[in-house]
PASEBA-1860 file (N, C-alpha, C; in nm, 3 decimals):
! residues 166
1> MAEVKNLV> 0.112/-0.145/-0.007/-0.014/0.003/0.012/0.111/0.117/-0.001 ~ 0.043/0.225/-0.063/0.104/0.349/-0.081/0.132/0.422/0.023 ~ 0.279/0.506/0.080/0.226/0.614/0.176/0.202/0.736/0.143 ~ 0.121/0.776/0.226/0.073/0.925/0.168/0.094/0.978/0.306 ~ 0.206/1.100/0.303/0.229/1.227/0.363/0.155/1.347/0.356 ~ 0.092/1.402/0.457/0.028/1.502/0.453/0.109/1.586/0.478 ~ 0.131/1.709/0.383/0.217/1.794/0.386/0.155/1.962/0.441 ~ 0.023/1.954/0.414/-0.079/2.060/0.448/-0.188/2.071/0.438
9> YGESFTFK> -0.272/2.082/0.574/-0.416/2.016/0.573/-0.471/2.129/0.607 ~ -0.602/2.170/0.573/-0.687/2.288/0.628/-0.620/2.434/0.608 ~ -0.542/2.464/0.509/-0.508/2.590/0.474/-0.624/2.649/0.398 ~ -0.656/2.765/0.452/-0.775/2.843/0.374/-0.801/2.970/0.363 ~ -0.861/3.032/0.283/-0.866/3.178/0.271/-1.036/3.180/0.243 ~ -1.098/3.290/0.257/-1.237/3.334/0.218/-1.214/3.464/0.151 ~ -1.360/3.497/0.073/-1.400/3.610/-0.006/-1.527/3.604/-0.012 ~ -1.566/3.745/0.006/-1.715/3.805/0.015/-1.724/3.914/-0.138
17> GLMDVKEL> -1.812/3.881/-0.216/-1.827/3.992/-0.329/-1.877/3.912/-0.456 ~ -1.862/3.991/-0.544/-1.868/3.966/-0.674/-1.780/3.820/-0.714 ~ -1.823/3.739/-0.812/-1.757/3.618/-0.868/-1.847/3.563/-0.997 ~ -1.720/3.521/-1.080/-1.782/3.468/-1.197/-1.755/3.329/-1.161 ~ -1.870/3.210/-1.110/-1.856/3.102/-1.088/-1.801/2.994/-1.184 ~ -1.848/2.999/-1.304/-1.792/2.937/-1.437/-1.644/2.959/-1.437 ~ -1.619/3.083/-1.475/-1.483/3.132/-1.489/-1.390/3.082/-1.360 ~ -1.470/3.089/-1.274/-1.368/3.043/-1.165/-1.337/2.899/-1.194
25> YMLLDKWF> -1.412/2.829/-1.214/-1.427/2.662/-1.227/-1.298/2.655/-1.343 ~ -1.297/2.725/-1.454/-1.221/2.726/-1.577/-1.086/2.770/-1.541 ~ -1.061/2.863/-1.457/-0.932/2.892/-1.379/-0.885/2.834/-1.314 ~ -0.961/2.731/-1.218/-0.857/2.641/-1.175/-0.823/2.504/-1.242 ~ -0.898/2.470/-1.334/-0.901/2.366/-1.457/-0.775/2.410/-1.513 ~ -0.755/2.472/-1.581/-0.677/2.564/-1.679/-0.539/2.554/-1.586 ~ -0.524/2.598/-1.473/-0.415/2.620/-1.416/-0.340/2.488/-1.404 ~ -0.400/2.370/-1.351/-0.350/2.246/-1.292/-0.308/2.190/-1.449
33> KERGYDKN> -0.378/2.191/-1.547/-0.375/2.151/-1.659/-0.231/2.202/-1.715 ~ -0.222/2.298/-1.720/-0.086/2.395/-1.750/0.029/2.331/-1.689 ~ 0.020/2.290/-1.563/0.120/2.245/-1.501/0.157/2.100/-1.445 ~ 0.099/2.041/-1.574/0.097/1.877/-1.572/-0.001/1.784/-1.478 ~ -0.093/1.863/-1.426/-0.159/1.787/-1.302/-0.259/1.681/-1.421 ~ -0.290/1.607/-1.383/-0.398/1.504/-1.419/-0.549/1.549/-1.331 ~ -0.651/1.568/-1.417/-0.825/1.594/-1.307/-0.881/1.492/-1.258 ~ -0.910/1.511/-1.131/-1.005/1.449/-1.043/-1.103/1.506/-0.964
41> ELWNFEEN> -1.225/1.475/-1.006/-1.300/1.588/-0.937/-1.377/1.508/-0.851 ~ -1.370/1.546/-0.695/-1.445/1.429/-0.597/-1.591/1.461/-0.605 ~ -1.636/1.598/-0.586/-1.781/1.649/-0.543/-1.801/1.751/-0.664 ~ -1.890/1.782/-0.668/-1.950/1.905/-0.743/-2.114/1.883/-0.734 ~ -2.149/1.966/-0.621/-2.284/1.985/-0.598/-2.342/2.142/-0.606 ~ -2.469/2.173/-0.609/-2.546/2.293/-0.628/-2.647/2.267/-0.575 ~ -2.689/2.339/-0.471/-2.800/2.336/-0.357/-2.873/2.454/-0.359 ~ -2.984/2.475/-0.379/-3.069/2.602/-0.357/-3.136/2.626/-0.216
49> YEEGKQIT> -3.111/2.728/-0.149/-3.156/2.751/-0.007/-3.264/2.873/-0.035 ~ -3.301/2.958/0.054/-3.409/3.080/0.070/-3.270/3.146/0.021 ~ -3.169/3.181/0.107/-3.085/3.300/0.127/-3.002/3.282/0.005 ~ -2.989/3.174/-0.114/-2.931/3.138/-0.213/-2.876/3.037/-0.252 ~ -2.797/3.016/-0.351/-2.758/2.879/-0.399/-2.642/2.833/-0.312 ~ -2.600/2.728/-0.325/-2.469/2.680/-0.231/-2.424/2.592/-0.375 ~ -2.259/2.613/-0.383/-2.189/2.541/-0.453/-2.093/2.481/-0.365 ~ -2.089/2.354/-0.380/-1.948/2.301/-0.312/-1.883/2.198/-0.394
57> LKIQPYKK> -1.733/2.260/-0.427/-1.668/2.176/-0.533/-1.557/2.123/-0.461 ~ -1.519/2.013/-0.484/-1.413/1.927/-0.412/-1.321/1.859/-0.529 ~ -1.185/1.889/-0.574/-1.124/1.849/-0.678/-0.967/1.827/-0.633 ~ -0.935/1.718/-0.660/-0.796/1.653/-0.606/-0.727/1.588/-0.744 ~ -0.683/1.719/-0.789/-0.568/1.675/-0.919/-0.453/1.624/-0.874 ~ -0.374/1.554/-0.929/-0.256/1.471/-0.913/-0.143/1.479/-1.034 ~ -0.009/1.503/-0.991/0.113/1.478/-1.070/0.215/1.395/-1.052 ~ 0.170/1.301/-1.158/0.293/1.189/-1.145/0.464/1.249/-1.157
65> ISDYAKIE> 0.547/1.268/-1.058/0.640/1.346/-1.061/0.753/1.208/-1.105 ~ 0.755/1.103/-1.076/0.840/0.955/-1.119/0.760/0.835/-1.073 ~ 0.798/0.748/-1.110/0.732/0.634/-1.082/0.726/0.607/-0.972 ~ 0.786/0.654/-0.898/0.758/0.647/-0.748/0.697/0.702/-0.664 ~ 0.685/0.864/-0.715/0.613/0.976/-0.593/0.513/1.021/-0.704 ~ 0.371/1.086/-0.637/0.331/1.164/-0.686/0.247/1.274/-0.599 ~ 0.202/1.386/-0.648/0.177/1.506/-0.558/0.023/1.524/-0.574 ~ -0.051/1.539/-0.482/-0.173/1.581/-0.481/-0.203/1.693/-0.407
73> IRVTAQLR> -0.292/1.786/-0.478/-0.354/1.905/-0.397/-0.493/1.895/-0.400 ~ -0.554/1.898/-0.309/-0.691/1.894/-0.301/-0.745/2.053/-0.233 ~ -0.809/2.083/-0.345/-0.886/2.198/-0.303/-1.042/2.181/-0.288 ~ -1.118/2.250/-0.194/-1.234/2.235/-0.147/-1.279/2.370/-0.153 ~ -1.390/2.407/-0.232/-1.435/2.541/-0.252/-1.598/2.525/-0.221 ~ -1.639/2.605/-0.129/-1.773/2.648/-0.079/-1.800/2.767/-0.133 ~ -1.907/2.772/-0.184/-1.962/2.882/-0.263/-2.084/2.905/-0.176 ~ -2.135/3.028/-0.081/-2.249/3.029/-0.023/-2.326/3.112/-0.020
81> KLKEVVIE> -2.415/3.140/-0.027/-2.552/3.273/-0.007/-2.505/3.322/-0.215 ~ -2.528/3.211/-0.280/-2.494/3.306/-0.421/-2.625/3.358/-0.460 ~ -2.638/3.462/-0.482/-2.740/3.530/-0.562/-2.718/3.595/-0.729 ~ -2.786/3.584/-0.817/-2.751/3.635/-0.929/-2.774/3.784/-0.942 ~ -2.664/3.860/-0.998/-2.639/3.988/-1.006/-2.629/4.035/-1.149 ~ -2.667/4.133/-1.209/-2.663/4.181/-1.349/-2.617/4.311/-1.318 ~ -2.499/4.292/-1.393/-2.391/4.486/-1.360/-2.382/4.494/-1.505 ~ -2.317/4.630/-1.521/-2.271/4.677/-1.648/-2.121/4.722/-1.672
89> KKKQKMKL> -2.064/4.684/-1.734/-1.925/4.707/-1.749/-1.893/4.699/-1.849 ~ -1.809/4.847/-1.890/-1.775/4.903/-2.034/-1.878/4.884/-2.123 ~ -2.009/4.913/-2.080/-2.101/4.932/-2.159/-2.176/4.789/-2.208 ~ -2.145/4.693/-2.138/-2.184/4.537/-2.172/-2.267/4.509/-2.016 ~ -2.371/4.421/-2.026/-2.453/4.367/-1.921/-2.348/4.239/-1.923 ~ -2.324/4.223/-1.790/-2.279/4.061/-1.718/-2.346/4.004/-1.594 ~ -2.397/3.897/-1.608/-2.433/3.823/-1.489/-2.317/3.762/-1.401 ~ -2.306/3.804/-1.293/-2.239/3.745/-1.184/-2.319/3.707/-1.059
97> MRGEATFV> -2.226/3.627/-1.012/-2.317/3.568/-0.840/-2.231/3.681/-0.759 ~ -2.335/3.723/-0.626/-2.297/3.755/-0.522/-2.278/3.680/-0.419 ~ -2.192/3.652/-0.328/-2.202/3.601/-0.225/-2.037/3.563/-0.146 ~ -2.048/3.429/-0.101/-1.946/3.408/0.026/-1.862/3.268/-0.028 ~ -1.714/3.284/-0.050/-1.655/3.194/-0.057/-1.535/3.146/0.013 ~ -1.518/3.012/0.016/-1.432/2.937/0.147/-1.348/2.839/0.041 ~ -1.231/2.865/0.028/-1.138/2.757/-0.070/-1.043/2.737/0.072 ~ -1.043/2.592/0.093/-0.961/2.478/0.180/-0.866/2.418/0.091
105> FDVFLTTD> -0.728/2.419/0.133/-0.603/2.344/0.016/-0.577/2.237/0.157 ~ -0.548/2.114/0.103/-0.479/1.988/0.131/-0.384/1.957/0.027 ~ -0.255/1.919/0.077/-0.129/1.884/0.001/-0.080/1.728/0.034 ~ -0.108/1.661/-0.046/-0.054/1.503/-0.018/0.090/1.478/-0.088 ~ 0.188/1.392/-0.040/0.308/1.341/-0.113/0.297/1.197/-0.112 ~ 0.259/1.159/-0.230/0.248/0.975/-0.218/0.345/0.889/-0.262 ~ 0.410/0.844/-0.223/0.545/0.746/-0.233/0.505/0.592/-0.240 ~ 0.563/0.572/-0.352/0.514/0.403/-0.386/0.397/0.381/-0.419
113> YEGHWETR> 0.314/0.477/-0.537/0.170/0.453/-0.523/0.139/0.357/-0.584 ~ 0.237/0.263/-0.665/0.152/0.169/-0.740/0.194/0.016/-0.611 ~ 0.267/0.052/-0.515/0.279/-0.070/-0.430/0.405/-0.179/-0.473 ~ 0.487/-0.124/-0.545/0.603/-0.215/-0.592/0.664/-0.280/-0.447 ~ 0.697/-0.171/-0.376/0.789/-0.212/-0.269/0.744/-0.270/-0.136 ~ 0.603/-0.324/-0.138/0.563/-0.384/-0.059/0.485/-0.532/-0.050 ~ 0.531/-0.572/-0.152/0.504/-0.682/-0.195/0.564/-0.793/-0.098 ~ 0.662/-0.789/-0.060/0.765/-0.878/0.038/0.815/-0.785/0.180
121> PMLFFIKT> 0.848/-0.873/0.275/0.902/-0.783/0.352/1.032/-0.754/0.371 ~ 1.092/-0.824/0.292/1.223/-0.766/0.260/1.245/-0.635/0.162 ~ 1.177/-0.592/0.106/1.133/-0.527/-0.016/1.094/-0.388/0.068 ~ 0.980/-0.391/0.162/0.953/-0.297/0.241/1.066/-0.248/0.324 ~ 1.138/-0.334/0.384/1.268/-0.300/0.477/1.347/-0.195/0.380 ~ 1.381/-0.264/0.269/1.495/-0.214/0.189/1.423/-0.052/0.139 ~ 1.262/-0.030/0.119/1.248/0.061/0.103/1.247/0.197/0.198 ~ 1.227/0.141/0.316/1.214/0.246/0.440/1.365/0.286/0.468
129> ISEKYLYK> 1.457/0.195/0.450/1.625/0.250/0.480/1.629/0.339/0.375 ~ 1.589/0.330/0.207/1.637/0.376/0.145/1.566/0.515/0.129 ~ 1.461/0.524/0.172/1.365/0.660/0.201/1.446/0.757/0.291 ~ 1.472/0.673/0.405/1.561/0.730/0.547/1.646/0.788/0.501 ~ 1.746/0.722/0.410/1.872/0.788/0.410/1.906/0.802/0.270 ~ 1.887/0.714/0.168/1.940/0.760/0.027/1.871/0.832/-0.039 ~ 1.728/0.872/-0.031/1.637/0.920/-0.112/1.586/1.034/-0.060 ~ 1.616/1.052/0.060/1.570/1.202/0.155/1.597/1.318/0.073
137> SYIEKYEE> 1.668/1.343/0.025/1.677/1.503/-0.058/1.597/1.488/-0.162 ~ 1.524/1.362/-0.237/1.475/1.411/-0.351/1.322/1.364/-0.267 ~ 1.278/1.338/-0.196/1.157/1.326/-0.135/1.133/1.491/-0.084 ~ 1.241/1.563/0.000/1.208/1.657/0.039/1.192/1.760/-0.024 ~ 1.263/1.722/-0.180/1.255/1.825/-0.339/1.115/1.818/-0.332 ~ 1.078/1.703/-0.356/0.914/1.671/-0.395/0.820/1.731/-0.336 ~ 0.861/1.726/-0.177/0.748/1.849/-0.096/0.749/1.969/-0.088 ~ 0.857/2.018/-0.094/0.882/2.170/-0.145/0.821/2.189/-0.282
145> SAIADKDA> 0.821/2.116/-0.368/0.754/2.142/-0.501/0.621/2.138/-0.467 ~ 0.561/2.044/-0.393/0.428/2.009/-0.388/0.362/2.142/-0.308 ~ 0.416/2.214/-0.203/0.398/2.335/-0.120/0.401/2.427/-0.217 ~ 0.488/2.471/-0.289/0.501/2.580/-0.393/0.381/2.578/-0.486 ~ 0.343/2.436/-0.552/0.265/2.446/-0.652/0.109/2.496/-0.581 ~ 0.083/2.456/-0.418/-0.015/2.497/-0.325/-0.008/2.664/-0.330 ~ 0.123/2.703/-0.313/0.096/2.841/-0.297/0.076/2.944/-0.437 ~ 0.095/2.878/-0.541/0.075/2.960/-0.653/-0.067/2.937/-0.658
153> VKRELKSY> -0.106/2.830/-0.682/-0.282/2.799/-0.715/-0.321/2.925/-0.615 ~ -0.324/2.912/-0.508/-0.360/3.028/-0.412/-0.344/3.152/-0.424 ~ -0.219/3.190/-0.463/-0.197/3.313/-0.506/-0.283/3.353/-0.656 ~ -0.304/3.255/-0.698/-0.386/3.264/-0.874/-0.510/3.282/-0.840 ~ -0.567/3.226/-0.721/-0.744/3.240/-0.681/-0.733/3.394/-0.656 ~ -0.666/3.395/-0.548/-0.666/3.555/-0.480/-0.661/3.622/-0.553 ~ -0.568/3.668/-0.647/-0.539/3.759/-0.743/-0.648/3.763/-0.835 ~ -0.722/3.657/-0.893/-0.823/3.631/-0.954/-0.953/3.697/-0.894
161> LNMQRF> -0.975/3.644/-0.809/-1.082/3.699/-0.707/-1.072/3.848/-0.688 ~ -0.946/3.893/-0.635/-0.973/4.055/-0.613/-0.954/4.158/-0.731 ~ -0.917/4.097/-0.864/-0.924/4.143/-1.002/-1.061/4.153/-1.024 ~ -1.162/4.101/-0.960/-1.294/4.083/-1.025/-1.383/4.164/-0.989 ~ -1.338/4.271/-0.858/-1.404/4.357/-0.796/-1.475/4.481/-0.887 ~ -1.609/4.463/-0.876/-1.657/4.559/-0.963/-1.714/4.663/-0.942
END
């Protein structure tokens, strides 16, 4: 079985204001695709309440760094109290949503995701020793890369949401 190391858990930020939900989803999809991540959508719910719509999106794109390790970044977006608003920008009418958004980030590093080193006890022992002493610098580099990608997607989302102030 693969070993999953939790690098970041529950890091979040919130936003209140106008947003284009469809464009926000496309931004996330495009960002991960440009950086070599494979798409993995876990949840995508839309619910209607008296105070407005609620959309819950949970994606967990992954990137295989090598035959031994892969990075997974889970982004959970909860958009609440969404109400449709029509605004005029540069003499064009646009339909946007006004509401609250919370984004939560979790980052995982999975080693031996295909389970090759855990078929026999001796291989598992060799894997443990080699990870601890021989490949420690590689694994640390993978961890840094995963956290840097999480920081970059978080910055991208924040800048997009702040740019969309109307």
